[in-house]
N, C-alpha and C positions, 0 to 999 in steps of 0.2 A: 504494498501500499503505499509506502513511502517513497519507493522509485517510482509510483505513477505520481504523486502529487509532486516530485519534484520535475519531471518531464510536464505538469501540468504548468509551474510556478516558471518554468524556462517559456514557458509558450505564452503565459500572459505577461511575462515581461515584455512582449514586442510590441505592446499598445505605447509604449515608451517613445515610439518612431514619431517622427512631424507627421505620418501621412493619418494615424489614428488619431492624432490631435486635432488635425481637421475633419476626420471626422467625427468626433466627438462633440465637435463644434456646431456641426450640421444638425447632429440628433440633438440639442440646444434649440436650432432655432426652427425644426420640422416639430418640435412639439409644443412651443411656443404658437405657432403657428395654427396649428388643429386644436387647439384648446378650447375653441367653443362650439365643435360639433356634438351633436346629439347622441346618445346610446344609439345601437341597433333595434332594428324592427325587425323579426323574423318569421311574420307570417299573420295569417287572420286573429290566430289566437294570443299575438302580441301588441295588437294595434293601440294598446293605451301606451304612447309614446311618452316617456317618462324617464327616472330614475330605473321602473322595476317593471317586471314582468307583469302577467295576470294572475301569479299565483304568489307576490311579491317575492318571485326570484330577481336577482341585480344581472342587468344586461350590461354587456361590455360597451366601451363606448367608441363611438367609429374612428374619433380621434387616436385614441390609444392604438385600436387597431393600423391605422393609417402609421402611425410612428414606429409600429412593429414591422411592417412588411416595406417601408421605406428606406429603412436604416439597419435596423436590429439584422431581419432575417435576410437582407443583400448581402449583408456583411457575415454572418455564419455560412451562408451559402457559400461568395467567394473565396472564404479562409477555409472553411472546411474541406473543399473541395481542393483546394490548391494547396496545404500547407505542408500535407505530407511528402506529396509528388516533388515538391521543392527543394524540401529537404535532401529528399533521394538523390538528386540531380545536382545537388551544391555536396554533395557530401556529406551533411551535417549529422544524417542519421548513422552515421557508420561511426561518427565520435560518442555519439550517445550508446549507442550499441555498443560499442567498445565497455563501456561499462558495465558491471552485472544487472540492467535492463533487459530483461524481454522483449519481444516484437510488442507479443500481448501487452504488455504496461507499457510501451511507449504509445501506442495506439490509443491506451485507456485515456494516458494522461495526456496525450492531445486534446481528445474529446474533451475530456473535463476544463481544457486551458479554454480551448473556442467557445463551451457552454458561459465558462467565467467570464471573458470576454463579451458575447453576446448580453449576458445579464446584465453589464454594468452599461453597455450601451440603453439599453430597454430602461434601465432606471434612469437613467439618467434624463433620456426621452420625457419619460414619465412624471418624476418632478417638474419640468419645463411646463408638461402640461398642465399639470396640479397650479404653477406659480403664475400661468400666462391666465388662468382660469379665473384665477384669487386679482390680479390684478386687472384684467377688463371687466368682472363683472361684482367683485367686492365681495366674492361668496367662496365658500371651499367646497368640494365635493364632498358627500354622505361616505362617512366610513366603508357600508357595504359596498358603496358604488368602487371606492378606493381599492377594496381588496378583490373587488370582480377583474377589476383591471391587471391586477399582479396574476391572477388567474390565466393569463395570456403567455405568461413563461412559459406554460407549459409547453405550446407551440414548439419552444426553441430546441428544446430535448431531441424531438423525433427530426425535426428537420437538420439537424445539426448530425445526428447519426446516419441521417439517409447520405447526406454529402460526403460525410467520413470515408461510410461502405463503399462508396464508388470510388473514391480517390485511392482506396487500398487495390484497387485492379486496373486503375488505368493512370494515363498523364494527368496535369493540373486541367489542361484546358477542354481535354477529353470528356476527363472527369465531370466537369462545371455544365459539359452540356449535356450528358447523357442525364445528370442529377437534375438538371432543370426540367428536361424532356417528361422525366418520370414523375416528379411532382406537378408538374402542370396536368399530366395526365391522371395524375391522384385529385386534384383538386376538380378537373371536367367527372371524375366516376362520381363526386362526393354530390353531385345533383343529380344523379341518377335517380332517387327517390321523389324528385320533384318532377322527371322526365316521365316514370312510371305513371303520375295520375294526372299529367296531361295528354297522354297518347290512349288511343281506344285498349281497351280492358283485353289481353293475351297470354294466358298462363305460360304458355311456351316461350315468350320473348321476355315475361314480366323473370321467368326463372335463371334466364343465362343473363339478364341485366343485371338482377341480384349476385350472379356468382360472381360477375367483374366489380360489382362493387366491394366485393368482402374482400378483393384479393390486394387492394390498393388503401394504405390510411386515408383516414377522412379528417382531413383537417377543418372544416366545418363544424365538428363534433365539439368544438372548443370555442365556440360563438354562442352556444346553447345559453339560456339565460338559467341563474347557479344561484341555488339556496345557501350560504355557508353557515355551517355544516350540513351535508345533505346528501342523495345518493349519487345526483351528477357529478358535484363534484367531486366524491369518492374515483365515482368511474374514470372518470377525466386523467385521474394524477394515475390510475393503474394503466390506463389507456394509452398513455402518454409512455409511463414506465417500458411499457409492453413492446411498443414497436421501438422504442431506443433501446432496447435489450436483441430485440431478433435483428437489429442492423446492427449493432455495435458486434455481435457474435459470426454477422457475414463478414463484416471488416477485419477480424480478428484472425479470420479464416484465409484472407486476400493476404493479408499482412506478413501473415506466415509462411505462405509461399514465394512471395516475391523475391524477386530477383533484383537486389540491393545494388547491383553492377550495372 
């Protein structure tokens, strides 16, 4: 565990580079700009626009989601898909593996490091969003809504794991492209339940569509209204952990079999 944390610390230290400081400033600006966006509305049963859904569940802010995808997930996707291949090409990985660090420990350390960097950027953007809302309206968000915003961080864990899994098999640009295509396809399959309700009923088509639906992670699940604590909240944590574990395991198989030369 100490070796994994050491690799994670080595990864996190890269935020001292000027490029990361520029991105951090962009995250602050992004959070402030989207600070007055309303919460999501997720269908007819949640048409009561406000802080809570129909059953008192907290809805995520649209501004928080925009801040998540414009800076945090872009950073996680780019860095997660390119960090390991670039260290292989530069030979840095051989220096690390020359120590008593296994390839799996190295991969887990890189994963934790990228997740920590992504969480830092999301928290910075979220704090800027809250401060911007206070400055513009003179009001602070309710505690339940703030907690709901923090639940969005669950998206970061499987998203990073997916990108890093592909990076353990491919080169940096190839990994980024393939991971982007896979995640885009996952987002498309997440809309299948809506499509099923719109097309004419057919048991045969429904079966194949839902088979495809359950073969890919559903990122829209993390946007559902949530009561804290509650069953949906617990299921979100388990879902994020399960997807992350599967792709980390796949990535560890790739890094163990990869030719470092």
